[in-house]
VEXRONU-139853 format. One record per residue (C-alpha): residue number from 1; residue in three letters; z, y, x. Coordinates in steps of 0.2 Angstrom, whole numbers, plus 2048, in hexadecimal, padded with zeros to 3 digits. Example, Ala and Ser with C-alpha at 12.3 -4.5 7.8 and 13.67 -1.06 7.14 Angstrom:
! VEXRONU-139853
> k, r, up, north, east
> 1, ALA, 827, 7EA, 83E
> 2, SER, 824, 7FB, 844
END
This chain:
! VEXRONU-139853
> k, r, up, north, east
> 1, UNK, 7FF, 801, 800
> 2, UNK, 7FB, 811, 807
> 3, UNK, 809, 81F, 80A
> 4, UNK, 80B, 82D, 7FF
> 5, UNK, 805, 83D, 80A
> 6, UNK, 80F, 84C, 809
> 7, UNK, 808, 85B, 7FF
> 8, UNK, 806, 852, 7F0
> 9, UNK, 806, 85E, 7DE
> 10, UNK, 807, 85C, 7CC
> 11, UNK, 7FE, 868, 7C0
> 12, UNK, 807, 867, 7B0
> 13, UNK, 7FC, 873, 7A1
> 14, UNK, 808, 877, 793
> 15, UNK, 801, 879, 780
> 16, UNK, 7FC, 86F, 772
> 17, UNK, 7EB, 877, 76E
> 18, UNK, 7E7, 86D, 781
> 19, UNK, 7EA, 85D, 777
> 20, UNK, 7DF, 860, 76A
> 21, UNK, 7CC, 860, 76A
> 22, UNK, 7C8, 873, 76A
> 23, UNK, 7D0, 877, 77C
> 24, UNK, 7CD, 873, 78E
> 25, UNK, 7D9, 875, 79C
> 26, UNK, 7CD, 87C, 7A9
> 27, UNK, 7DC, 886, 7B3
> 28, UNK, 7E0, 874, 7BC
> 29, UNK, 7CC, 873, 7C2
> 30, UNK, 7D0, 885, 7CA
> 31, UNK, 7E2, 881, 7D3
> 32, UNK, 7DB, 870, 7D6
> 33, UNK, 7CC, 877, 7E2
> 34, UNK, 7D8, 883, 7EB
> 35, UNK, 7E6, 878, 7ED
> 36, UNK, 7DB, 86C, 7F5
> 37, UNK, 7D4, 879, 802
> 38, UNK, 7E6, 87C, 807
> 39, UNK, 7EA, 86B, 80A
> 40, UNK, 7F2, 866, 7FA
> 41, UNK, 7EE, 856, 7F1
> 42, UNK, 7EF, 858, 7DE
> 43, UNK, 7F6, 847, 7D9
> 44, UNK, 7FA, 849, 7C7
> 45, UNK, 7F4, 854, 7B7
> 46, UNK, 7FC, 854, 7A9
> 47, UNK, 7FA, 85E, 797
> 48, UNK, 809, 85D, 78C
> 49, UNK, 80D, 866, 77C
> 50, UNK, 818, 874, 777
> 51, UNK, 827, 867, 775
> 52, UNK, 836, 86A, 77D
> 53, UNK, 83A, 859, 781
> 54, UNK, 82B, 854, 785
> 55, UNK, 829, 862, 792
> 56, UNK, 83A, 85E, 79B
> 57, UNK, 835, 84C, 79D
> 58, UNK, 824, 851, 7A7
> 59, UNK, 82F, 85D, 7B0
> 60, UNK, 83B, 851, 7B6
> 61, UNK, 82F, 845, 7BA
> 62, UNK, 823, 851, 7C3
> 63, UNK, 831, 859, 7CE
> 64, UNK, 837, 846, 7D5
> 65, UNK, 826, 840, 7D9
> 66, UNK, 81B, 84E, 7E0
> 67, UNK, 821, 85E, 7ED
> 68, UNK, 819, 86C, 7E4
> 69, UNK, 817, 86E, 7D0
> 70, UNK, 80C, 87A, 7C7
> 71, UNK, 811, 87D, 7B3
> 72, UNK, 804, 889, 7AB
> 73, UNK, 807, 890, 79A
> 74, UNK, 812, 891, 78E
> 75, UNK, 81A, 8A2, 794
> 76, UNK, 813, 8AD, 787
> 77, UNK, 81E, 8B8, 779
> 78, UNK, 81D, 8AB, 76B
> 79, UNK, 82C, 89D, 764
> 80, UNK, 81F, 88E, 76C
> 81, UNK, 81F, 898, 77D
> 82, UNK, 82C, 88C, 785
> 83, UNK, 829, 88A, 797
> 84, UNK, 834, 897, 79E
> 85, UNK, 844, 88F, 793
> 86, UNK, 840, 87D, 796
> 87, UNK, 83D, 87F, 7A9
> 88, UNK, 84F, 888, 7A9
> 89, UNK, 857, 879, 79F
> 90, UNK, 850, 86C, 7AB
> 91, UNK, 857, 873, 7BC
> 92, UNK, 866, 878, 7B4
> 93, UNK, 865, 88C, 7B6
> 94, UNK, 868, 89A, 7AB
> 95, UNK, 85A, 8A6, 7A5
> 96, UNK, 85D, 8B9, 7AD
> 97, UNK, 854, 8C9, 7A8
> 98, UNK, 849, 8D0, 7B6
> 99, UNK, 84A, 8E1, 7B5
> 100, UNK, 83A, 8E4, 7BF
> 101, UNK, 82F, 8D9, 7B3
> 102, UNK, 839, 8E2, 7A3
> 103, UNK, 834, 8F2, 7AB
> 104, UNK, 821, 8ED, 7AE
> 105, UNK, 820, 8E7, 79C
> 106, UNK, 827, 8F6, 794
> 107, UNK, 819, 8FF, 79F
> 108, UNK, 80B, 8F3, 79B
> 109, UNK, 80E, 8F5, 789
> 110, UNK, 810, 907, 788
> 111, UNK, 800, 909, 78E
> 112, UNK, 7F9, 8FF, 781
> 113, UNK, 803, 909, 774
> 114, UNK, 80E, 8F9, 770
> 115, UNK, 821, 8F8, 76D
> 116, UNK, 82A, 8EC, 778
> 117, UNK, 830, 8DE, 76B
> 118, UNK, 83E, 8D1, 76C
> 119, UNK, 830, 8C4, 76F
> 120, UNK, 827, 8D0, 77E
> 121, UNK, 839, 8D1, 786
> 122, UNK, 839, 8BE, 786
> 123, UNK, 82D, 8BD, 795
> 124, UNK, 838, 8C9, 79E
> 125, UNK, 845, 8BB, 7A1
> 126, UNK, 844, 8B0, 7B1
> 127, UNK, 84C, 8A1, 7B6
> 128, UNK, 85A, 8A5, 7C1
> 129, UNK, 855, 8A5, 7D4
> 130, UNK, 841, 8A7, 7CF
> 131, UNK, 836, 8B1, 7D8
> 132, UNK, 82C, 8BC, 7CC
> 133, UNK, 81A, 8BB, 7CE
> 134, UNK, 812, 8CA, 7C9
> 135, UNK, 805, 8C9, 7BB
> 136, UNK, 7F8, 8D7, 7BA
> 137, UNK, 7EE, 8D1, 7AF
> 138, UNK, 7FA, 8CD, 79F
> 139, UNK, 80D, 8CF, 79B
> 140, UNK, 811, 8BD, 79F
> 141, UNK, 819, 8BD, 7B1
> 142, UNK, 818, 8AE, 7BA
> 143, UNK, 827, 8A4, 7C7
> 144, UNK, 82A, 89D, 7D6
> 145, UNK, 838, 891, 7D8
> 146, UNK, 841, 885, 7E5
> 147, UNK, 848, 877, 7DD
> 148, UNK, 84F, 86E, 7EB
> 149, UNK, 843, 86B, 7F7
> 150, UNK, 835, 86B, 7E8
> 151, UNK, 82B, 87B, 7E3
> 152, UNK, 826, 87F, 7D4
> 153, UNK, 81B, 88D, 7CF
> 154, UNK, 81A, 894, 7BD
> 155, UNK, 808, 89C, 7B7
> 156, UNK, 801, 8A3, 7A6
> 157, UNK, 7F5, 89A, 79C
> 158, UNK, 7E6, 8A6, 79A
> 159, UNK, 7DB, 8A4, 7AB
> 160, UNK, 7D7, 8B6, 7AF
> 161, UNK, 7EA, 8B8, 7B0
> 162, UNK, 7EC, 8A7, 7BA
> 163, UNK, 7E0, 8A8, 7C7
> 164, UNK, 7E4, 8BB, 7CC
> 165, UNK, 7F7, 8B6, 7CF
> 166, UNK, 7F3, 8A9, 7D9
> 167, UNK, 7E5, 8B1, 7E4
> 168, UNK, 7F1, 8BF, 7E8
> 169, UNK, 802, 8B5, 7E7
> 170, UNK, 802, 8A3, 7E8
> 171, UNK, 7F5, 89F, 7F3
> 172, UNK, 7FB, 8A9, 803
> 173, UNK, 80B, 8A2, 801
> 174, UNK, 805, 88E, 800
> 175, UNK, 7F8, 891, 810
> 176, UNK, 807, 895, 818
> 177, UNK, 813, 886, 811
> 178, UNK, 803, 879, 813
> 179, UNK, 806, 868, 818
> 180, UNK, 7F5, 864, 81F
> 181, UNK, 7E4, 865, 81C
> 182, UNK, 7DA, 85B, 80F
> 183, UNK, 7C5, 85C, 80F
> 184, UNK, 7BC, 852, 803
> 185, UNK, 7A9, 84B, 801
> 186, UNK, 79E, 843, 7F7
> 187, UNK, 78F, 836, 7F8
> 188, UNK, 783, 837, 7E8
> 189, UNK, 77C, 827, 7E7
> 190, UNK, 76E, 820, 7D8
> 191, UNK, 765, 810, 7D5
> 192, UNK, 776, 807, 7D4
> 193, UNK, 783, 802, 7C9
> 194, UNK, 796, 805, 7CC
> 195, UNK, 798, 7F3, 7CF
> 196, UNK, 78B, 7F2, 7DA
> 197, UNK, 791, 801, 7E6
> 198, UNK, 7A3, 7FA, 7E4
> 199, UNK, 79B, 7E9, 7ED
> 200, UNK, 793, 7F3, 7FA
> 201, UNK, 7A2, 7FD, 800
> 202, UNK, 7B0, 7F5, 7FA
> 203, UNK, 7B4, 7EF, 80D
> 204, UNK, 7B4, 7FE, 813
> 205, UNK, 7C1, 807, 809
> 206, UNK, 7CC, 80D, 814
> 207, UNK, 7DF, 807, 815
> 208, UNK, 7E5, 814, 81F
> 209, UNK, 7EF, 823, 813
> 210, UNK, 7E5, 831, 81A
> 211, UNK, 7D4, 82A, 814
> 212, UNK, 7CF, 829, 801
> 213, UNK, 7BF, 823, 7F7
> 214, UNK, 7BC, 822, 7E5
> 215, UNK, 7AF, 81D, 7DB
> 216, UNK, 7A9, 828, 7CB
> 217, UNK, 79A, 820, 7BF
> 218, UNK, 78F, 82C, 7B4
> 219, UNK, 77F, 826, 7AC
> 220, UNK, 771, 823, 7BA
> 221, UNK, 77D, 82A, 7C8
> 222, UNK, 78E, 823, 7D2
> 223, UNK, 795, 82D, 7DC
> 224, UNK, 7A2, 829, 7EB
> 225, UNK, 7AE, 837, 7EE
> 226, UNK, 7B7, 836, 7FE
> 227, UNK, 7C8, 840, 804
> 228, UNK, 7CE, 841, 816
> 229, UNK, 7E0, 849, 81B
> 230, UNK, 7E5, 851, 82C
> 231, UNK, 7F4, 857, 82F
> 232, UNK, 7EF, 861, 83F
> 233, UNK, 7DF, 868, 83C
> 234, UNK, 7D0, 86A, 82F
> 235, UNK, 7C6, 865, 83E
> 236, UNK, 7CE, 853, 840
> 237, UNK, 7CE, 852, 82C
> 238, UNK, 7BB, 854, 82D
> 239, UNK, 7B9, 848, 83B
> 240, UNK, 7C2, 83A, 832
> 241, UNK, 7B6, 83E, 822
> 242, UNK, 7A6, 83E, 82C
> 243, UNK, 7A9, 82D, 833
> 244, UNK, 7AD, 825, 822
> 245, UNK, 7A0, 82D, 819
> 246, UNK, 793, 827, 826
> 247, UNK, 799, 816, 825
> 248, UNK, 797, 816, 813
> 249, UNK, 786, 81E, 812
> 250, UNK, 780, 810, 81E
> 251, UNK, 785, 803, 813
> 252, UNK, 77E, 80B, 802
> 253, UNK, 76D, 810, 80B
> 254, UNK, 760, 818, 803
> 255, UNK, 769, 817, 7F3
> 256, UNK, 774, 828, 7F7
> 257, UNK, 768, 837, 7F5
> 258, UNK, 776, 843, 7F9
> 259, UNK, 785, 847, 804
> 260, UNK, 788, 857, 801
> 261, UNK, 788, 859, 7F0
> 262, UNK, 776, 85B, 7EB
> 263, UNK, 76F, 858, 7DA
> 264, UNK, 760, 84B, 7D9
> 265, UNK, 754, 859, 7D4
> 266, UNK, 759, 864, 7E3
> 267, UNK, 757, 855, 7EF
> 268, UNK, 745, 852, 7E6
> 269, UNK, 742, 865, 7E8
> 270, UNK, 747, 865, 7F8
> 271, UNK, 73C, 855, 7FE
> 272, UNK, 72C, 85F, 7F4
> 273, UNK, 72F, 86F, 7FD
> 274, UNK, 730, 867, 80E
> 275, UNK, 721, 85D, 80B
> 276, UNK, 718, 86B, 803
> 277, UNK, 713, 860, 7F4
> 278, UNK, 713, 865, 7E0
> 279, UNK, 717, 85C, 7D0
> 280, UNK, 713, 85A, 7BE
> 281, UNK, 71E, 850, 7B3
> 282, UNK, 719, 848, 7A2
> 283, UNK, 727, 843, 797
> 284, UNK, 728, 839, 786
> 285, UNK, 73A, 832, 784
> 286, UNK, 743, 83D, 791
> 287, UNK, 73E, 84B, 787
> 288, UNK, 73B, 857, 794
> 289, UNK, 74C, 854, 79D
> 290, UNK, 742, 852, 7AD
> 291, UNK, 73A, 863, 7AD
> 292, UNK, 74B, 86A, 7A7
> 293, UNK, 754, 864, 7B6
> 294, UNK, 745, 868, 7C4
> 295, UNK, 744, 87A, 7BE
> 296, UNK, 757, 87C, 7BE
> 297, UNK, 755, 87D, 7CF
> 298, UNK, 752, 88E, 7D7
> 299, UNK, 742, 88F, 7DF
> 300, UNK, 73A, 881, 7D7
> 301, UNK, 729, 88B, 7D2
> 302, UNK, 725, 887, 7E4
> 303, UNK, 720, 875, 7E1
> 304, UNK, 724, 872, 7CD
> 305, UNK, 712, 875, 7C4
> 306, UNK, 714, 86F, 7B3
> 307, UNK, 71D, 866, 7A6
> 308, UNK, 716, 85D, 796
> 309, UNK, 721, 855, 789
> 310, UNK, 713, 849, 781
> 311, UNK, 71F, 845, 774
> 312, UNK, 712, 83E, 768
> 313, UNK, 702, 833, 76B
> 314, UNK, 6F6, 83E, 766
> 315, UNK, 700, 84B, 773
> 316, UNK, 6FE, 83D, 782
> 317, UNK, 6EB, 83C, 77B
> 318, UNK, 6E6, 84F, 779
> 319, UNK, 6F2, 855, 788
> 320, UNK, 6F1, 847, 796
> 321, UNK, 6E0, 83F, 793
> 322, UNK, 6E8, 82E, 78E
> 323, UNK, 6DD, 826, 784
> 324, UNK, 6E0, 820, 772
> 325, UNK, 6D9, 80D, 777
> 326, UNK, 6E5, 80C, 785
> 327, UNK, 6F4, 810, 778
> 328, UNK, 6ED, 806, 76A
> 329, UNK, 6EA, 7F4, 775
> 330, UNK, 6FC, 7F9, 781
> 331, UNK, 707, 805, 778
> 332, UNK, 70E, 815, 77B
> 333, UNK, 71C, 80D, 784
> 334, UNK, 713, 803, 791
> 335, UNK, 710, 801, 7A5
> 336, UNK, 6FE, 807, 7A1
> 337, UNK, 703, 816, 796
> 338, UNK, 70F, 81B, 7A3
> 339, UNK, 703, 81B, 7B0
> 340, UNK, 6F6, 825, 7A6
> 341, UNK, 702, 833, 7A2
> 342, UNK, 706, 834, 7B4
> 343, UNK, 6F4, 836, 7B9
> 344, UNK, 6F1, 842, 7AB
> 345, UNK, 6FE, 84F, 7AE
> 346, UNK, 6F9, 84E, 7C2
> 347, UNK, 6E7, 850, 7BC
> 348, UNK, 6ED, 85D, 7AE
> 349, UNK, 6F7, 867, 7BB
> 350, UNK, 6ED, 863, 7CA
> 351, UNK, 6FE, 860, 7D3
> 352, UNK, 702, 853, 7E1
> 353, UNK, 70C, 848, 7D6
> 354, UNK, 70C, 843, 7C4
> 355, UNK, 71C, 83C, 7BD
> 356, UNK, 71D, 833, 7AE
> 357, UNK, 729, 82C, 7A0
> 358, UNK, 726, 823, 791
> 359, UNK, 733, 818, 788
> 360, UNK, 73F, 814, 779
> 361, UNK, 74E, 81F, 77A
> 362, UNK, 756, 818, 768
> 363, UNK, 760, 816, 75D
> 364, UNK, 753, 80F, 754
> 365, UNK, 741, 80A, 758
> 366, UNK, 742, 7FC, 763
> 367, UNK, 73B, 7E9, 760
> 368, UNK, 73E, 7D8, 768
> 369, UNK, 72E, 7DD, 775
> 370, UNK, 734, 7EE, 777
> 371, UNK, 747, 7F1, 775
> 372, UNK, 74F, 803, 776
> 373, UNK, 751, 807, 785
> 374, UNK, 741, 800, 78D
> 375, UNK, 73A, 80F, 797
> 376, UNK, 72C, 80F, 7A2
> 377, UNK, 72B, 81B, 7B1
> 378, UNK, 719, 81F, 7BC
> 379, UNK, 716, 829, 7CA
> 380, UNK, 704, 82F, 7CF
> 381, UNK, 6FE, 836, 7DF
> 382, UNK, 6ED, 837, 7E7
> 383, UNK, 6E6, 824, 7E9
> 384, UNK, 6F6, 81B, 7E1
> 385, UNK, 702, 819, 7D4
> 386, UNK, 714, 811, 7D1
> 387, UNK, 71B, 80C, 7C4
> 388, UNK, 72B, 805, 7BD
> 389, UNK, 732, 7FB, 7AD
> 390, UNK, 743, 7FF, 7A9
> 391, UNK, 751, 7FA, 79C
> 392, UNK, 760, 806, 79B
> 393, UNK, 76D, 803, 791
> 394, UNK, 776, 80F, 787
> 395, UNK, 775, 81D, 779
> 396, UNK, 765, 826, 777
> 397, UNK, 76D, 837, 782
> 398, UNK, 771, 82A, 78F
> 399, UNK, 761, 822, 790
> 400, UNK, 758, 832, 792
> 401, UNK, 764, 838, 7A2
> 402, UNK, 75F, 827, 7A8
> 403, UNK, 74C, 829, 7A6
> 404, UNK, 74D, 838, 7AC
> 405, UNK, 758, 834, 7BD
> 406, UNK, 74E, 823, 7BF
> 407, UNK, 73E, 82E, 7C1
> 408, UNK, 744, 83B, 7CC
> 409, UNK, 74A, 82D, 7D7
> 410, UNK, 73A, 824, 7D7
> 411, UNK, 732, 835, 7DE
> 412, UNK, 740, 839, 7EB
> 413, UNK, 73E, 827, 7F0
> 414, UNK, 72B, 82A, 7F3
> 415, UNK, 72C, 839, 7FD
> 416, UNK, 738, 831, 808
> 417, UNK, 72D, 824, 80B
> 418, UNK, 71F, 831, 80F
> 419, UNK, 72A, 839, 81B
> 420, UNK, 72E, 828, 825
> 421, UNK, 71C, 823, 824
> 422, UNK, 715, 833, 82C
> 423, UNK, 722, 833, 83A
> 424, UNK, 71D, 821, 83D
> 425, UNK, 70C, 827, 840
> 426, UNK, 710, 837, 84B
> 427, UNK, 71A, 829, 858
> 428, UNK, 70F, 824, 866
END
């Protein structure tokens, strides 16, 4: 079992609204990113409603198992804002009136011509022994407490208040208290299932407590997330990360399309730009998703010529020069039609490559011979064509996503093959 590294953090978001379907906790994403930069590892994230016993339970557990605890929300003037009171009871301290906070609160409300109410006055009470974190964008101050060897930081929930307080008051202090240096890396892969990635790299998983590997799956893409920790320097942490990433990348080989976080469409765009090649796309079941992804990349006009959403048979015939006889003989969802669509869009746009997709995204329309999820993808270039038959699982959306991902990867692999072939020809 790995040792628990120092510098572990728990983030607690307070608010019953965060437990429903309408509100998301985005603050914890910001906190996690900045904490990682400062060498702190976020070990737990918790959302708790506006119930005193529930919050007290989570606070006790957090103070027992982590070094630093952030509590966000519940510092406002209303009766369901219970954070300060519950924290005081949990750490067995009194609430005391902070005169400077009260004065700042009175001044802020006076400028807005709002009288100081008992509800507002409540916000000027802080846990005894806490250091107040001023709030320039709101009425609820933050608080910084030392509880034994633990640090407890209370912050308001509104993001524009929380972020300014952290940038001006929290991060400068935590930088001085850093326990080490934590760096992150990523390998993005496509063409493999999660279980296949696990089989390939499981024996390379580090048993050291300063390195960690996590595999995350999404439709058509598996990501391998890496972390490396050093108590000495960021350079040492980076060195550890590079060695681990290199070993994993060699094992996964060409299924890795990015080691620095780029999307597949960014990688494909970069390869097209470097080779000075152009692309046109013909889409049926993917409904324009490939073109959308490609044109989301800034500068894509340098290599993306045209996209055609040929959803009907008539569109395939009129726009892509697919013969009606071919469709009647083989069907719109067929290897032959996909090939004709790729050549047709390439001819139409006068592009170096034509990429096409035709299939059955469902949920209806499938047959025993051509089930839902059957997708043909074709890539055409001068003098050649590649066509692949696929059977993608899942819902309509997932089939469309996987179709676009596979099409882009077919083009990526072809471009890489062209580069390698050209290098071999140059060798004496």
